[in-house]
Phi, psi and omega in degrees: 000133183267163178254137177231137178258134173236148177254122181251136171299147183308318180299314180299312180306316181293319178297320178297320182296317178293316179297320179296318179298311180300326179279351177076034181224177177274160176300322181298312179293326180295317179294314178302317179298317180295321178294317182296318180296314178294324176295314180298321178297316179293324178292317178296324178294317177299318176298318179299313179294321176300316177294318179298320178297318182295319178293320179300315179298321179297317178297315180296328178287313188264333185072013182263140184204169176248121178307141181309312183301322176292316181297316182296317176300318180298309180304312180299319179294319181295318177300324182277002175084012181276150173266114182228157176286142178285134182292147183263141171290150181205163176288133184268151180280152181286000000 
């Protein structure tokens, strides 16, 4: 494991110490958890954008989509625990 030094303003260091105490952990562990959480969030956001870009490119290539009302009905049925067929994408009319 490598060592990294960070400089914290006194006010932030005090806030971290209080938050760590409330969480029942050390300031070091609290900071590590915060860095891990922020890193995971950034990775998920990057994955989300990559998938959105891939889906947009697919839409531009095929011109196929699912109308919102069909998608909405599908989602509502799924949330209600119903087994429903997934709507199929198709070229939409202008």
